[in-house]
Steps between C-alpha positions, in 0.01 A plus 500: 500500500177549299181533697257226410157600379219347700134450419413819688784710361441837339593363157251213540229741609567725198495199270163394642371854439628485141315175440185639661511815286557292186207273585284814531623631163695784662821441306658839566476440875614142445817613321574743783458234769706250298781752454505574873493126580799449272702785652425377853589144396837625372552695821424186706774319308740795528522529119363855474460689825163672508532867583171693482696822440631368166308516177424178314771579247747570779429150626613379157834666565536292814397186308752569225765300686326186373449520123238224479296651782519842338390350168188356667424789734530782245188406294302447820597847624411653163162323491419612853612860444304521176182362654514666839655839438370519144154418638457253221268201510664158479382194315492144628783424254718777643437372851593145395821628337588668830423175685736313268779748578431471873513119474834516319628720782387232746167624632231233496267723297 
């Protein structure tokens, strides 16, 4: 049975951090927090178990059992990896695109 996310859940806290970073113009940090919020949200719903020992792309392998979820999660993973590990600045538009993906996944981003 899926665990229900509560107001004080880890995914909610990460989402609040994402929104705070975005409001401060720190879009790279916002994308990171949004990605983590999304992964934790999926873990709460037992869609993609979060395993900190897996890479982001390995999490896609776990998500591949649901084609629609994989289709939405893949661009979010790529955006996060490019920004965070590529140490690339993000634009407000890129952050909003990531928010749209997170919303389609079910996160109230």
